[in-house]
mmCIF file of the C-alpha atoms, coordinates in Angstrom:
data_MODEL
# 
_entry.id   MODEL 
# 
loop_
_atom_site.group_PDB 
_atom_site.id 
_atom_site.type_symbol 
_atom_site.label_atom_id 
_atom_site.label_alt_id 
_atom_site.label_comp_id 
_atom_site.label_asym_id 
_atom_site.label_entity_id 
_atom_site.label_seq_id 
_atom_site.pdbx_PDB_ins_code 
_atom_site.Cartn_x 
_atom_site.Cartn_y 
_atom_site.Cartn_z 
_atom_site.occupancy 
_atom_site.B_iso_or_equiv 
_atom_site.pdbx_formal_charge 
_atom_site.auth_seq_id 
_atom_site.auth_comp_id 
_atom_site.auth_asym_id 
_atom_site.auth_atom_id 
_atom_site.pdbx_PDB_model_num 
ATOM 1  C CA . UNK A 1 1  ? 170.827 105.588 -4.343  1.00 0.00 ? 1  UNK A CA 1 
ATOM 2  C CA . UNK A 1 2  ? 169.466 102.396 -2.823  1.00 0.00 ? 2  UNK A CA 1 
ATOM 3  C CA . UNK A 1 3  ? 172.657 102.030 -0.764  1.00 0.00 ? 3  UNK A CA 1 
ATOM 4  C CA . UNK A 1 4  ? 172.254 105.501 0.715   1.00 0.00 ? 4  UNK A CA 1 
ATOM 5  C CA . UNK A 1 5  ? 168.615 104.761 1.518   1.00 0.00 ? 5  UNK A CA 1 
ATOM 6  C CA . UNK A 1 6  ? 169.738 101.681 3.478   1.00 0.00 ? 6  UNK A CA 1 
ATOM 7  C CA . UNK A 1 7  ? 172.762 103.285 5.149   1.00 0.00 ? 7  UNK A CA 1 
ATOM 8  C CA . UNK A 1 8  ? 171.257 106.681 5.959   1.00 0.00 ? 8  UNK A CA 1 
ATOM 9  C CA . UNK A 1 9  ? 168.956 105.533 8.783   1.00 0.00 ? 9  UNK A CA 1 
ATOM 10 C CA . UNK A 1 10 ? 171.812 103.596 10.387  1.00 0.00 ? 10 UNK A CA 1 
ATOM 11 C CA . UNK A 1 11 ? 174.139 106.603 10.074  1.00 0.00 ? 11 UNK A CA 1 
ATOM 12 C CA . UNK A 1 12 ? 171.570 108.868 11.672  1.00 0.00 ? 12 UNK A CA 1 
ATOM 13 C CA . UNK A 1 13 ? 171.029 106.423 14.521  1.00 0.00 ? 13 UNK A CA 1 
ATOM 14 C CA . UNK A 1 14 ? 174.761 106.181 15.120  1.00 0.00 ? 14 UNK A CA 1 
ATOM 15 C CA . UNK A 1 15 ? 175.161 109.955 14.927  1.00 0.00 ? 15 UNK A CA 1 
ATOM 16 C CA . UNK A 1 16 ? 177.601 109.853 12.013  1.00 0.00 ? 16 UNK A CA 1 
ATOM 17 C CA . UNK A 1 17 ? 177.926 113.058 10.021  1.00 0.00 ? 17 UNK A CA 1 
ATOM 18 C CA . UNK A 1 18 ? 176.526 112.735 6.514   1.00 0.00 ? 18 UNK A CA 1 
ATOM 19 C CA . UNK A 1 19 ? 179.766 114.100 5.069   1.00 0.00 ? 19 UNK A CA 1 
ATOM 20 C CA . UNK A 1 20 ? 181.410 110.770 5.938   1.00 0.00 ? 20 UNK A CA 1 
ATOM 21 C CA . UNK A 1 21 ? 179.034 109.033 3.544   1.00 0.00 ? 21 UNK A CA 1 
ATOM 22 C CA . UNK A 1 22 ? 179.687 111.531 0.761   1.00 0.00 ? 22 UNK A CA 1 
ATOM 23 C CA . UNK A 1 23 ? 183.475 111.803 1.116   1.00 0.00 ? 23 UNK A CA 1 
ATOM 24 C CA . UNK A 1 24 ? 185.412 110.358 -1.831  1.00 0.00 ? 24 UNK A CA 1 
ATOM 25 C CA . UNK A 1 25 ? 187.969 107.737 -0.837  1.00 0.00 ? 25 UNK A CA 1 
ATOM 26 C CA . UNK A 1 26 ? 189.475 107.583 2.616   1.00 0.00 ? 26 UNK A CA 1 
ATOM 27 C CA . UNK A 1 27 ? 187.058 104.924 3.846   1.00 0.00 ? 27 UNK A CA 1 
ATOM 28 C CA . UNK A 1 28 ? 189.625 102.156 3.767   1.00 0.00 ? 28 UNK A CA 1 
ATOM 29 C CA . UNK A 1 29 ? 192.209 104.081 5.769   1.00 0.00 ? 29 UNK A CA 1 
ATOM 30 C CA . UNK A 1 30 ? 193.920 105.424 2.648   1.00 0.00 ? 30 UNK A CA 1 
ATOM 31 C CA . UNK A 1 31 ? 193.918 109.135 1.898   1.00 0.00 ? 31 UNK A CA 1 
ATOM 32 C CA . UNK A 1 32 ? 191.313 110.227 -0.659  1.00 0.00 ? 32 UNK A CA 1 
ATOM 33 C CA . UNK A 1 33 ? 192.488 110.562 -4.243  1.00 0.00 ? 33 UNK A CA 1 
ATOM 34 C CA . UNK A 1 34 ? 193.005 114.104 -5.505  1.00 0.00 ? 34 UNK A CA 1 
ATOM 35 C CA . UNK A 1 35 ? 190.551 115.430 -8.087  1.00 0.00 ? 35 UNK A CA 1 
ATOM 36 C CA . UNK A 1 36 ? 191.646 115.158 -11.717 1.00 0.00 ? 36 UNK A CA 1 
ATOM 37 C CA . UNK A 1 37 ? 191.935 118.966 -11.872 1.00 0.00 ? 37 UNK A CA 1 
ATOM 38 C CA . UNK A 1 38 ? 194.649 118.849 -9.190  1.00 0.00 ? 38 UNK A CA 1 
ATOM 39 C CA . UNK A 1 39 ? 196.589 116.201 -11.110 1.00 0.00 ? 39 UNK A CA 1 
ATOM 40 C CA . UNK A 1 40 ? 196.266 118.035 -14.432 1.00 0.00 ? 40 UNK A CA 1 
ATOM 41 C CA . UNK A 1 41 ? 197.564 121.239 -12.798 1.00 0.00 ? 41 UNK A CA 1 
ATOM 42 C CA . UNK A 1 42 ? 200.954 119.574 -12.201 1.00 0.00 ? 42 UNK A CA 1 
ATOM 43 C CA . UNK A 1 43 ? 201.422 117.717 -15.493 1.00 0.00 ? 43 UNK A CA 1 
ATOM 44 C CA . UNK A 1 44 ? 204.209 120.010 -16.751 1.00 0.00 ? 44 UNK A CA 1 
ATOM 45 C CA . UNK A 1 45 ? 205.536 121.000 -13.326 1.00 0.00 ? 45 UNK A CA 1 
ATOM 46 C CA . UNK A 1 46 ? 207.973 119.575 -10.779 1.00 0.00 ? 46 UNK A CA 1 
ATOM 47 C CA . UNK A 1 47 ? 207.474 118.755 -7.109  1.00 0.00 ? 47 UNK A CA 1 
ATOM 48 C CA . UNK A 1 48 ? 207.270 121.899 -4.917  1.00 0.00 ? 48 UNK A CA 1 
ATOM 49 C CA . UNK A 1 49 ? 206.314 124.113 -7.900  1.00 0.00 ? 49 UNK A CA 1 
ATOM 50 C CA . UNK A 1 50 ? 203.432 126.538 -7.333  1.00 0.00 ? 50 UNK A CA 1 
ATOM 51 C CA . UNK A 1 51 ? 200.206 125.450 -9.023  1.00 0.00 ? 51 UNK A CA 1 
ATOM 52 C CA . UNK A 1 52 ? 196.534 126.324 -9.264  1.00 0.00 ? 52 UNK A CA 1 
ATOM 53 C CA . UNK A 1 53 ? 193.336 124.821 -10.626 1.00 0.00 ? 53 UNK A CA 1 
ATOM 54 C CA . UNK A 1 54 ? 189.632 125.599 -10.780 1.00 0.00 ? 54 UNK A CA 1 
ATOM 55 C CA . UNK A 1 55 ? 187.053 123.338 -9.170  1.00 0.00 ? 55 UNK A CA 1 
ATOM 56 C CA . UNK A 1 56 ? 183.410 124.163 -8.482  1.00 0.00 ? 56 UNK A CA 1 
ATOM 57 C CA . UNK A 1 57 ? 183.996 127.650 -9.976  1.00 0.00 ? 57 UNK A CA 1 
ATOM 58 C CA . UNK A 1 58 ? 186.633 128.385 -7.325  1.00 0.00 ? 58 UNK A CA 1 
ATOM 59 C CA . UNK A 1 59 ? 190.336 128.876 -8.015  1.00 0.00 ? 59 UNK A CA 1 
ATOM 60 C CA . UNK A 1 60 ? 192.570 126.859 -5.712  1.00 0.00 ? 60 UNK A CA 1 
ATOM 61 C CA . UNK A 1 61 ? 196.268 127.651 -5.274  1.00 0.00 ? 61 UNK A CA 1 
ATOM 62 C CA . UNK A 1 62 ? 198.825 125.260 -3.915  1.00 0.00 ? 62 UNK A CA 1 
ATOM 63 C CA . UNK A 1 63 ? 202.056 123.340 -4.447  1.00 0.00 ? 63 UNK A CA 1 
ATOM 64 C CA . UNK A 1 64 ? 202.688 120.227 -6.552  1.00 0.00 ? 64 UNK A CA 1 
ATOM 65 C CA . UNK A 1 65 ? 203.331 117.239 -4.302  1.00 0.00 ? 65 UNK A CA 1 
ATOM 66 C CA . UNK A 1 66 ? 203.953 113.550 -4.861  1.00 0.00 ? 66 UNK A CA 1 
ATOM 67 C CA . UNK A 1 67 ? 201.348 111.114 -3.621  1.00 0.00 ? 67 UNK A CA 1 
ATOM 68 C CA . UNK A 1 68 ? 201.906 108.595 -0.844  1.00 0.00 ? 68 UNK A CA 1 
ATOM 69 C CA . UNK A 1 69 ? 202.580 105.744 -3.291  1.00 0.00 ? 69 UNK A CA 1 
ATOM 70 C CA . UNK A 1 70 ? 205.551 105.703 -5.704  1.00 0.00 ? 70 UNK A CA 1 
ATOM 71 C CA . UNK A 1 71 ? 203.263 105.325 -8.732  1.00 0.00 ? 71 UNK A CA 1 
ATOM 72 C CA . UNK A 1 72 ? 201.024 108.253 -7.723  1.00 0.00 ? 72 UNK A CA 1 
ATOM 73 C CA . UNK A 1 73 ? 201.243 111.302 -9.999  1.00 0.00 ? 73 UNK A CA 1 
ATOM 74 C CA . UNK A 1 74 ? 202.071 114.786 -8.778  1.00 0.00 ? 74 UNK A CA 1 
ATOM 75 C CA . UNK A 1 75 ? 198.980 116.704 -7.710  1.00 0.00 ? 75 UNK A CA 1 
ATOM 76 C CA . UNK A 1 76 ? 198.347 120.295 -6.689  1.00 0.00 ? 76 UNK A CA 1 
ATOM 77 C CA . UNK A 1 77 ? 197.918 120.267 -2.896  1.00 0.00 ? 77 UNK A CA 1 
ATOM 78 C CA . UNK A 1 78 ? 195.928 123.311 -1.808  1.00 0.00 ? 78 UNK A CA 1 
ATOM 79 C CA . UNK A 1 79 ? 197.645 125.799 0.493   1.00 0.00 ? 79 UNK A CA 1 
ATOM 80 C CA . UNK A 1 80 ? 194.816 125.422 3.016   1.00 0.00 ? 80 UNK A CA 1 
ATOM 81 C CA . UNK A 1 81 ? 194.748 121.599 2.979   1.00 0.00 ? 81 UNK A CA 1 
ATOM 82 C CA . UNK A 1 82 ? 194.993 119.911 6.394   1.00 0.00 ? 82 UNK A CA 1 
ATOM 83 C CA . UNK A 1 83 ? 198.273 118.233 7.287   1.00 0.00 ? 83 UNK A CA 1 
ATOM 84 C CA . UNK A 1 84 ? 198.562 114.526 6.514   1.00 0.00 ? 84 UNK A CA 1 
# 
C-alpha cells in the first residue's frame, strides 16, 4: 500500500494508466503468468484441447496452450485473448 501511495502521484503526473500498476506480471518484458484456474483447467488435457474455467464468477472458454518457456505448464488461453 505504501508503494502505491508513492508511485501513484508519479504515475498520474506521467499520464500512465492505473491499470499498468495493477497488472500482474508483464512489467519485466515477460508475458504475465496465467491465473491458477487457467492452469488447473488443462491438468488432464493436451495442447490444443478445448478448455474452460471460472474466474470472477465468469466462465471463460479457450484452448490449452503451452507457455513460452519449456518448463511452463499448459494453461487455458481464452478465445478472446489478444495475440502474443
